[in-house]
C-alpha positions as CSV (number, residue, x, y, z in Angstrom):
1,X,171.4,25.8,99.5
2,X,168.3,23.5,99.5
3,X,169.3,21.4,97.0
4,X,172.7,21.8,97.2
5,X,172.6,20.3,100.7
6,X,171.0,17.5,99.7
7,X,173.3,16.6,97.2
8,X,176.9,17.3,98.8
9,X,175.9,13.9,101.3
10,X,175.2,11.9,98.4
11,X,178.1,13.0,96.5
12,X,180.4,12.7,99.3
13,X,179.0,9.4,99.9
14,X,179.7,8.2,96.3
15,X,183.1,9.4,96.7
16,X,184.1,7.5,99.6
17,X,182.7,4.3,98.7
18,X,184.4,4.7,95.5
19,X,188.0,5.9,97.3
20,X,187.0,2.7,99.9
21,X,186.7,0.1,96.9
22,X,190.0,1.7,95.1
23,X,191.7,1.4,98.3
24,X,190.3,-2.4,98.8
25,X,191.2,-3.2,95.3
26,X,194.6,-2.4,96.2
27,X,195.2,-4.1,99.4
28,X,193.8,-6.9,97.2
29,X,196.6,-6.1,94.9
30,X,199.2,-5.8,97.1
31,X,198.6,-8.9,99.2
32,X,198.0,-11.6,96.3
33,X,200.3,-14.3,97.3
34,X,198.2,-14.2,100.2
35,X,194.6,-13.5,98.9
36,X,194.9,-15.3,96.2
37,X,195.6,-19.0,98.1
38,X,192.7,-18.2,100.9
39,X,190.2,-17.6,98.1
40,X,191.2,-21.1,96.4
41,X,191.1,-22.5,100.1
42,X,187.7,-21.1,100.2
43,X,186.3,-22.7,97.4
44,X,187.8,-26.1,98.3
45,X,186.4,-26.1,101.6
46,X,182.9,-24.8,100.6
47,X,183.1,-27.9,98.0
48,X,184.6,-30.4,100.9
49,X,182.2,-29.4,103.4
50,X,179.2,-32.0,102.7
51,X,182.4,-34.9,103.1
52,X,183.4,-33.3,106.0
53,X,179.7,-33.4,107.8
54,X,179.6,-36.8,106.6
55,X,182.5,-37.7,107.9
56,X,181.3,-36.4,111.3
57,X,178.2,-38.4,111.2
58,X,180.4,-41.0,111.8
59,X,181.4,-39.5,114.7
60,X,185.6,-39.0,113.6
61,X,185.9,-36.2,115.0
62,X,185.5,-32.3,113.2
63,X,189.4,-32.2,113.0
64,X,189.8,-36.0,111.9
65,X,187.0,-35.3,109.2
66,X,188.6,-31.9,108.2
67,X,191.6,-33.2,107.7
68,X,189.9,-36.8,105.7
69,X,188.1,-34.5,103.2
70,X,191.4,-32.4,102.4
71,X,193.3,-35.4,101.7
72,X,190.4,-37.2,99.5
73,X,190.1,-33.4,97.7
74,X,194.8,-33.9,97.1
75,X,194.2,-37.2,95.9
76,X,191.9,-36.5,93.0
77,X,193.6,-33.2,92.3
78,X,196.7,-36.1,92.1
79,X,194.8,-38.2,89.8
80,X,193.6,-35.6,87.2
81,X,197.4,-34.2,87.3
82,X,198.9,-37.5,86.7
83,X,196.6,-38.3,84.1
84,X,197.8,-35.0,82.4
85,X,201.6,-35.7,82.8
86,X,201.3,-39.5,82.2
87,X,199.7,-39.0,78.7
88,X,202.0,-36.2,77.8
89,X,204.2,-38.5,78.2
90,X,203.2,-40.9,75.9
91,X,202.4,-38.4,73.7
92,X,206.4,-37.0,73.7
93,X,207.4,-40.4,72.6
94,X,206.5,-39.9,68.9
95,X,207.7,-36.6,68.9
96,X,210.2,-36.9,66.2
97,X,207.4,-38.5,64.2
98,X,205.0,-35.6,65.2
99,X,207.9,-33.0,64.6
100,X,209.0,-34.4,60.9
101,X,205.3,-33.9,60.0
102,X,205.0,-30.6,61.1
103,X,208.1,-29.5,59.5
104,X,206.3,-30.9,56.2
105,X,203.4,-28.7,57.0
106,X,205.5,-25.7,57.4
107,X,207.5,-26.5,54.2
108,X,203.9,-27.2,52.7
109,X,202.8,-23.4,53.9
110,X,206.2,-22.0,52.9
111,X,205.5,-22.9,49.4
112,X,201.8,-21.9,49.4
113,X,202.9,-18.5,50.4
114,X,205.5,-18.0,48.1
115,X,202.7,-19.0,45.2
116,X,200.3,-16.7,46.8
117,X,201.4,-13.7,47.6
118,X,205.0,-13.8,46.3
119,X,207.0,-13.7,49.4
120,X,210.3,-15.5,49.0
121,X,211.2,-17.9,51.3
122,X,214.7,-16.1,52.7
123,X,212.6,-13.0,53.8
124,X,210.4,-15.1,55.9
125,X,213.2,-16.9,57.2
126,X,214.2,-13.4,58.1
127,X,211.1,-12.6,59.5
128,X,211.0,-15.8,62.0
129,X,215.5,-15.6,62.8
130,X,214.5,-11.8,64.2
131,X,211.2,-13.0,66.2
132,X,213.2,-15.6,67.2
133,X,216.1,-12.8,68.4
134,X,213.4,-10.4,69.9
135,X,212.3,-13.9,71.7
136,X,216.1,-14.4,73.1
137,X,216.3,-11.2,74.6
138,X,213.2,-11.9,76.6
139,X,214.8,-14.9,77.3
140,X,215.8,-13.2,81.0
141,X,212.8,-11.7,82.0
142,X,210.6,-14.7,80.9
143,X,212.9,-17.1,83.1
144,X,212.1,-15.1,86.1
145,X,208.8,-15.0,85.7
146,X,208.4,-18.9,84.8
147,X,210.6,-19.2,88.1
148,X,208.2,-17.0,89.6
149,X,205.2,-18.4,88.9
150,X,206.8,-21.7,89.9
151,X,207.5,-20.2,93.2
152,X,203.7,-19.1,93.7
153,X,202.3,-22.4,92.6
154,X,204.8,-24.5,95.2
155,X,203.5,-21.7,97.7
156,X,199.9,-22.3,96.9
157,X,200.2,-26.3,96.8
158,X,201.5,-26.1,100.6
159,X,199.1,-23.0,101.4
160,X,195.3,-24.1,100.4
161,X,195.3,-27.8,101.7
162,X,196.3,-25.6,105.1
163,X,193.7,-22.9,104.6
164,X,191.2,-24.9,103.8
165,X,191.6,-27.4,106.5
166,X,191.7,-24.3,109.2
167,X,188.5,-23.2,107.1
168,X,186.7,-26.2,107.7
169,X,187.5,-26.6,111.2
170,X,187.1,-23.2,112.6
171,X,184.2,-22.9,110.6
172,X,181.7,-22.4,113.6
173,X,184.4,-19.3,115.3
174,X,183.9,-17.9,111.5
175,X,180.8,-18.0,111.8
176,X,180.5,-16.2,115.6
177,X,183.0,-13.8,114.0
178,X,180.1,-12.4,111.3
179,X,177.7,-12.1,114.3
180,X,179.5,-9.8,116.5
181,X,181.1,-7.7,113.1
182,X,177.4,-7.1,112.2
183,X,175.8,-6.5,115.7
184,X,173.9,-4.0,114.3
185,X,172.1,-5.8,111.7
186,X,169.5,-8.9,112.8
187,X,171.7,-12.8,113.5
188,X,169.1,-14.1,111.4
189,X,170.3,-11.9,108.4
190,X,173.4,-12.6,108.7
191,X,172.6,-16.5,108.9
192,X,170.7,-16.6,106.0
193,X,173.1,-14.3,103.9
194,X,176.4,-16.6,104.9
195,X,173.6,-20.2,103.9
196,X,173.2,-18.3,100.8
197,X,176.9,-17.4,99.9
198,X,177.4,-21.1,100.2
199,X,174.5,-22.5,98.5
200,X,175.8,-20.0,95.4
201,X,179.4,-21.1,95.9
202,X,178.6,-24.7,96.4
203,X,175.9,-24.9,93.6
204,X,178.6,-22.9,90.7
205,X,181.3,-25.9,92.0
206,X,178.9,-28.4,91.7
207,X,177.3,-27.7,88.1
208,X,181.1,-26.4,86.9
209,X,182.4,-30.4,87.5
210,X,179.0,-32.0,86.0
211,X,179.3,-29.7,83.2
212,X,183.1,-30.3,83.0
213,X,182.5,-34.3,82.9
214,X,179.5,-33.7,80.0
215,X,181.7,-31.6,77.5
216,X,184.8,-34.0,78.3
217,X,182.6,-37.0,77.3
218,X,181.2,-34.7,73.8
219,X,185.1,-33.4,72.9
220,X,186.3,-37.0,73.1
221,X,183.4,-38.7,70.9
222,X,184.2,-35.6,68.6
223,X,187.9,-36.8,68.1
224,X,186.8,-40.4,68.6
225,X,184.8,-40.1,65.2
226,X,187.0,-38.4,63.2
227,X,190.0,-40.9,64.0
228,X,192.1,-38.3,66.5
229,X,194.6,-40.5,68.8
230,X,194.7,-39.6,72.6
231,X,191.1,-38.3,72.1
232,X,190.6,-39.2,75.9
233,X,193.8,-36.9,76.9
234,X,192.7,-34.2,74.6
235,X,188.9,-33.9,75.2
236,X,189.4,-33.9,79.2
237,X,192.5,-31.2,78.4
238,X,189.8,-29.1,76.9
239,X,187.1,-29.4,79.6
240,X,189.4,-28.5,82.6
241,X,190.4,-25.5,80.4
242,X,186.7,-24.7,81.6
243,X,188.1,-23.1,84.5
244,X,188.8,-19.6,82.4
245,X,184.7,-19.0,81.5
246,X,184.0,-18.5,78.1
247,X,187.0,-19.0,76.6
248,X,188.5,-22.2,78.1
249,X,187.0,-24.6,75.5
250,X,188.5,-22.6,72.4
251,X,191.7,-23.1,74.2
252,X,191.4,-26.0,74.6
253,X,190.1,-26.5,70.7
254,X,194.3,-25.5,69.3
255,X,196.1,-28.5,71.1
256,X,194.1,-31.0,69.3
257,X,194.0,-29.4,65.7
258,X,197.8,-29.1,65.9
259,X,198.2,-32.5,66.6
260,X,195.7,-33.5,63.9
261,X,197.3,-31.6,61.5
262,X,200.9,-32.7,62.2
263,X,199.7,-36.8,62.1
264,X,196.7,-36.4,59.6
265,X,196.8,-35.9,55.7
266,X,193.9,-33.6,54.9
267,X,193.9,-30.1,57.5
268,X,190.4,-30.5,57.2
269,X,191.1,-32.3,60.1
270,X,192.4,-29.4,62.1
271,X,189.0,-27.6,60.7
272,X,186.9,-30.4,62.2
273,X,188.8,-30.4,65.6
274,X,188.2,-26.3,66.0
275,X,184.5,-27.0,64.4
276,X,183.0,-29.8,66.6
277,X,184.9,-27.9,69.8
278,X,183.1,-24.4,68.8
279,X,180.1,-26.6,68.6
280,X,180.3,-28.5,72.5
281,X,181.0,-24.6,73.4
282,X,177.6,-23.5,71.7
283,X,176.2,-26.5,73.5
284,X,177.6,-25.5,76.8
285,X,176.6,-22.1,76.8
286,X,173.3,-22.4,75.7
287,X,171.9,-25.4,76.8
288,X,173.8,-27.5,79.1
289,X,174.9,-24.9,81.5
290,X,171.6,-23.7,81.4
291,X,170.0,-26.4,82.4
292,X,172.5,-28.0,85.2
293,X,173.2,-24.5,87.1
294,X,169.9,-22.8,86.2
295,X,169.2,-19.7,88.2
296,X,171.1,-20.3,91.2
297,X,173.7,-19.1,90.1
298,X,172.5,-15.4,88.2
299,X,175.0,-13.5,86.6
300,X,174.2,-11.9,83.6
301,X,177.0,-12.0,80.9
302,X,178.0,-8.8,80.5
303,X,178.6,-8.3,83.6
304,X,180.4,-11.6,83.9
305,X,183.2,-10.9,81.1
306,X,183.5,-7.9,83.1
307,X,184.4,-9.6,86.2
308,X,186.3,-11.5,84.1
309,X,188.7,-9.2,82.5
310,X,188.8,-7.2,85.6
311,X,189.7,-10.4,87.7
312,X,192.5,-10.8,84.7
313,X,194.0,-7.5,85.4
314,X,194.2,-8.2,89.0
315,X,195.4,-11.7,89.9
316,X,195.8,-12.8,86.7
317,X,195.1,-16.5,85.6
318,X,194.0,-17.3,89.0
319,X,191.7,-14.6,88.7
320,X,189.9,-15.7,85.6
321,X,189.3,-18.7,87.8
322,X,188.2,-16.5,90.7
323,X,185.7,-14.0,88.8
324,X,182.6,-15.6,88.6
325,X,182.0,-17.6,92.1
326,X,183.8,-13.7,93.9
327,X,180.7,-12.1,91.4
328,X,178.7,-14.4,92.5
329,X,179.1,-13.7,96.4
330,X,179.7,-10.4,95.5
331,X,176.4,-10.5,94.4
332,X,174.5,-12.3,97.6
333,X,176.2,-9.6,100.0
334,X,174.7,-6.6,98.0
335,X,171.3,-8.4,98.1
336,X,171.3,-8.2,101.1
337,X,172.5,-4.4,102.0
338,X,169.4,-2.1,101.7
339,X,172.0,0.6,99.7
340,X,173.8,-1.6,97.6
341,X,170.4,-3.7,96.3
342,X,170.5,-1.8,93.0
343,X,174.3,-3.0,92.7
344,X,173.0,-6.2,93.1
345,X,170.1,-6.0,91.0
346,X,172.1,-5.0,88.1
347,X,174.7,-8.2,88.2
348,X,171.9,-10.1,88.4
349,X,169.8,-11.5,85.2
350,X,167.5,-9.6,82.9
351,X,163.7,-10.7,83.9
352,X,161.6,-11.4,81.2
353,X,159.7,-8.3,81.3
354,X,163.1,-6.4,80.4
355,X,163.5,-8.2,77.6
356,X,159.7,-7.4,75.8
357,X,159.2,-5.5,72.7
358,X,157.4,-3.3,74.7
359,X,159.1,-3.3,78.0
360,X,160.1,-0.2,78.0
361,X,156.7,1.5,78.2
362,X,156.0,-1.2,80.7
363,X,158.7,-0.1,82.6
364,X,158.1,3.7,82.8
365,X,154.7,2.8,83.7
366,X,156.1,0.7,86.7
367,X,158.0,3.7,88.0
368,X,155.1,6.1,87.4
369,X,157.1,8.0,84.2
370,X,154.3,7.6,82.3
371,X,150.5,7.7,83.8
372,X,148.6,4.3,83.0
373,X,146.2,5.2,80.6
374,X,142.4,4.4,80.8
375,X,141.1,1.7,79.0
376,X,139.1,2.4,75.9
377,X,137.1,-0.2,74.0
378,X,136.0,-0.5,71.0
379,X,133.2,-4.1,69.3
380,X,133.8,-4.6,66.2
381,X,131.2,-6.9,65.1
382,X,130.9,-8.4,62.0
383,X,127.2,-10.4,61.5
384,X,127.2,-13.7,59.2
385,X,123.2,-14.2,57.8
386,X,122.7,-17.4,55.4
387,X,119.4,-15.9,53.2
388,X,118.7,-19.5,51.4
389,X,118.2,-20.6,54.6
390,X,116.0,-18.8,57.3
391,X,115.9,-21.4,59.4
392,X,119.9,-21.5,60.2
393,X,121.3,-20.0,63.2
394,X,123.0,-16.2,62.9
395,X,126.7,-16.1,63.9
396,X,128.0,-13.0,65.5
397,X,131.5,-12.2,65.6
398,X,133.0,-9.9,67.8
399,X,136.5,-8.8,69.0
400,X,137.7,-6.0,71.8
401,X,140.1,-3.4,70.4
402,X,141.6,-2.0,73.2
403,X,143.1,1.3,71.8
404,X,145.7,1.4,75.0
405,X,148.0,-1.5,73.8
406,X,148.5,0.2,70.4
407,X,150.0,3.4,71.7
408,X,149.6,3.8,75.3
409,X,151.6,7.4,75.0
410,X,148.6,8.7,73.2
411,X,146.2,10.6,74.6
412,X,142.8,9.4,74.7
413,X,140.2,11.0,73.8
414,X,137.3,12.6,75.8
415,X,134.2,10.6,76.3
416,X,132.4,13.2,73.8
417,X,135.0,12.1,70.8
418,X,134.1,8.4,72.3
419,X,130.8,8.2,71.8
420,X,130.6,10.1,68.3
421,X,133.4,7.4,67.3
422,X,131.6,4.6,68.3
423,X,128.0,6.0,66.4
424,X,130.3,7.5,63.3
425,X,131.4,3.0,63.9
């Protein structure tokens, strides 16, 4: 009976937590139209906060500083969008020549398929025609989804700057809300948690922009070396796709590879483009991002991938972009709540002690599962005597051997056996 009374409250608490999480996810999914622009506005407001503070130091007023900061952000995004559209128009002027080369490549591919696998061109064309008919049958659904996406984009273009302005302008008002909402928690703890969320998110955003700049340069240099036209456009576009973690650069390599396949005489150029972009992605994941962002945003890769998949399921493309900063924020909140610290630990990066070969042994000893063995020492002594030169000094070498380092689970011999072993040695 006592065991049941102890287990039941924990099971009830766990069930309540899971139910609350399910209701929260359902609420987020139902309010996606408003919630997604709000989350993007929070990220933009955090990134614009230093600029707003700079304008406020110039005595421009809080409202004016917030408006100017949002206008600067809009101008930057407009320049990036204009660059992409302008370059796309320039590339589109050569669309006829590019199309002819693409058709010649497809012609060669058809001949190679027919010679290698014996697939007749008519059969291949029939399959392509069937796929085309299926696509046309779904044209209505695709059109409605496209117009729906355009509507969401236009709504976000209006709501995000508006939300960002009010978040900057009312930031102290919102901070006091958190003080009132968590009266039972020490106010210094609430203040510290809010500051840590700001620091983590801002570090992620600043690091992401810096890494995107470096990746854009590396991509462009590689494309220039291979003689690919519009290198700056393709290199920058691939770096912007880093907003999609882990897969952005790989997706960004497809367009320049197809372009190289169309305009170059050899398919090896396309292979070279994909290979170089994979090298850049490896450098970004293992060298550039760890050294720039470092441990400021400590999320282990497994949890990051799970968060990205869940974000994509919940909010689609926007969820892929929002997944990591939201996960970093959730980790800060979990670390601040004693009952959720274990989950914050699970999201974070493993420490070096967890990656050692004997990590299991040390972990069991640390948590008292296995008793730490007593240190039994043996000393091995080697004596070197030069018999030809009696006056030469005698060299003595010794080494301490700790048996517990060999096998800490092994039962140590009792004192009598240890003495006998030392006598025999």
